[in-house]
C-alpha positions as a printed NumPy array, in Angstrom:
array([[ -0.14 ,   0.013,  -0.108],
       [  2.752,   2.45 ,   0.71 ],
       [  3.81 ,   2.644,  -3.089],
       [  0.375,   3.355,  -3.862],
       [  0.406,   6.065,  -1.608],
       [  3.485,   7.498,  -3.222],
       [  2.015,   7.026,  -6.479],
       [ -1.137,   8.781,  -5.508],
       [  0.85 ,  11.569,  -4.313],
       [  2.373,  12.116,  -7.668],
       [ -0.889,  12.338,  -9.435],
       [ -2.361,  14.357,  -6.736],
       [  0.538,  16.806,  -6.771],
       [  0.452,  16.836, -10.683],
       [ -3.062,  17.429, -10.716],
       [ -2.661,  19.824,  -8.075],
       [  0.066,  22.069, -10.024],
       [ -1.658,  21.927, -13.012],
       [ -4.998,  23.556, -11.086],
       [ -2.967,  26.191,  -9.109],
       [  0.682,  26.426, -10.686],
       [  1.974,  25.769,  -7.595],
       [  4.369,  23.073,  -6.963],
       [  3.562,  21.207,  -3.476],
       [  7.321,  21.376,  -2.782],
       [  8.141,  18.375,  -5.518],
       [  6.08 ,  15.877,  -6.862],
       [  7.106,  12.549,  -4.869],
       [  7.603,  14.509,  -1.482],
       [  3.734,  14.802,  -0.279],
       [  3.549,  10.811,  -0.556],
       [  6.57 ,  10.717,   1.837],
       [  5.55 ,  13.076,   4.078],
       [  2.131,  11.412,   4.489],
       [  3.698,   8.319,   5.131],
       [  5.898,   9.408,   7.635],
       [  2.977,  11.427,   9.91 ],
       [  3.224,   8.744,  12.21 ],
       [  6.555,  10.125,  13.541],
       [  6.179,  13.786,  13.687],
       [  9.841,  14.43 ,  14.606],
       [ 10.913,  13.084,  11.378],
       [  8.843,  15.389,   9.723],
       [  9.881,  18.28 ,  11.659],
       [ 13.785,  17.081,  11.127],
       [ 13.372,  16.964,   7.542],
       [ 11.873,  20.302,   6.916],
       [ 14.617,  21.977,   9.247],
       [ 17.288,  19.984,   6.955],
       [ 15.608,  21.333,   3.813],
       [ 15.544,  24.744,   5.166],
       [ 19.072,  24.624,   6.25 ],
       [ 20.108,  23.523,   2.885],
       [ 18.319,  26.294,   1.314],
       [ 19.933,  28.651,   3.541],
       [ 23.41 ,  27.397,   3.251],
       [ 23.065,  27.508,  -0.873],
       [ 21.793,  30.905,  -0.608],
       [ 24.722,  32.008,   1.142],
       [ 26.967,  29.92 ,  -1.268],
       [ 25.576,  31.61 ,  -4.1  ],
       [ 27.168,  34.799,  -3.211],
       [ 30.547,  32.925,  -4.3  ],
       [ 29.092,  30.381,  -6.627],
       [ 27.127,  30.263,  -9.723],
       [ 23.997,  28.057,  -8.64 ],
       [ 21.217,  27.699, -11.028],
       [ 19.124,  24.937, -12.784],
       [ 20.91 ,  21.257, -12.242],
       [ 23.799,  22.787, -10.384],
       [ 21.768,  24.162,  -7.694],
       [ 19.54 ,  21.116,  -7.372],
       [ 22.706,  18.716,  -7.208],
       [ 24.021,  20.951,  -4.413],
       [ 20.958,  21.491,  -2.391],
       [ 20.911,  17.555,  -2.763],
       [ 24.311,  17.225,  -1.386],
       [ 23.75 ,  19.882,   1.274],
       [ 20.968,  17.906,   2.878],
       [ 22.938,  14.888,   3.024],
       [ 25.864,  16.355,   4.567],
       [ 23.929,  18.623,   7.061],
       [ 22.19 ,  15.629,   8.19 ],
       [ 25.61 ,  13.625,   8.49 ],
       [ 27.127,  17.093,  10.402],
       [ 24.39 ,  17.164,  12.961],
       [ 24.031,  13.356,  13.614],
       [ 27.813,  13.199,  13.976],
       [ 28.224,  16.34 ,  16.043],
       [ 25.716,  15.232,  18.692],
       [ 23.996,  18.114,  18.565],
       [ 20.754,  15.847,  18.858],
       [ 20.588,  13.17 ,  21.624],
       [ 19.193,  10.594,  18.98 ],
       [ 18.79 ,  10.51 ,  15.163],
       [ 15.336,  11.407,  13.672],
       [ 15.968,  10.109,  10.617],
       [ 15.557,  11.877,   7.823],
       [ 12.972,  11.098,   5.415],
       [ 14.844,   9.601,   2.12 ],
       [ 18.256,  11.089,   0.745],
       [ 16.617,  12.819,  -1.703],
       [ 13.249,  14.243,  -0.143],
       [ 14.83 ,  17.46 ,   1.86 ],
       [ 16.947,  18.417,  -1.281],
       [ 13.731,  18.201,  -3.209],
       [ 11.98 ,  20.522,  -0.874],
       [ 14.677,  22.842,  -0.439],
       [ 14.651,  23.499,  -4.494],
       [ 11.053,  23.95 ,  -4.697],
       [ 11.229,  26.756,  -1.707],
       [ 13.964,  28.262,  -3.817],
       [ 11.783,  28.338,  -6.873],
       [  8.548,  29.658,  -5.487],
       [  9.102,  30.572,  -1.922],
       [  8.514,  29.243,   1.457],
       [  4.999,  29.931,   2.153],
       [  3.711,  29.01 ,  -1.484],
       [  5.799,  25.689,  -1.037],
       [  4.955,  24.792,   2.32 ],
       [  1.094,  25.695,   2.043],
       [  0.991,  23.581,  -1.172],
       [  2.486,  20.815,   0.291],
       [ -0.088,  20.661,   3.316],
       [ -2.729,  20.553,   1.034],
       [ -1.837,  17.829,  -0.978],
       [ -0.566,  15.989,   1.903],
       [ -3.984,  16.682,   3.775],
       [ -5.626,  14.859,   0.381],
       [ -3.237,  12.115,   0.795],
       [ -4.295,  11.58 ,   4.487],
       [ -7.916,  11.75 ,   3.934],
       [ -7.355,   8.722,   1.007],
       [ -5.23 ,   6.994,   3.521],
       [ -7.751,   7.181,   5.968],
       [-10.638,   6.27 ,   3.747],
       [ -8.221,   2.964,   2.639],
       [ -7.958,   2.211,   6.342],
       [ -4.356,   3.012,   6.969],
       [ -3.263,   4.115,  10.256],
       [ -1.989,   7.722,   9.697],
       [ -1.205,   9.619,  12.92 ],
       [  0.537,   8.065,  16.323],
       [ -1.589,   6.373,  18.802]])
């Protein structure tokens, strides 16, 4: 059923972006976020990593030319390196577990393209639709 949620997320994200012109932080991201809602700290940590990667890329863009594929690759690498750095430094008492390796980089890329508010609001709408779909199918969505 998990693959179906991710695929439904892609379909709903595509429909949403066609109707509104806004991307819900990437096509695959809402499905993975909806599946991870049972662990809210993991969702929050993934969002934190995405925002940190976005901020670091903004600073790096003062000295580097970051656009298109290069920007996307840098955001993916930054999100991975930031996660590894935070875990290795012991800043957190435990590893909350980032959702995937690519999800924070994809989120950061969309935030860079269309802004934080638009990205997070559209992500929330699509995740909400997916949650309703998951509940209708009898899947456990939220922690007990």
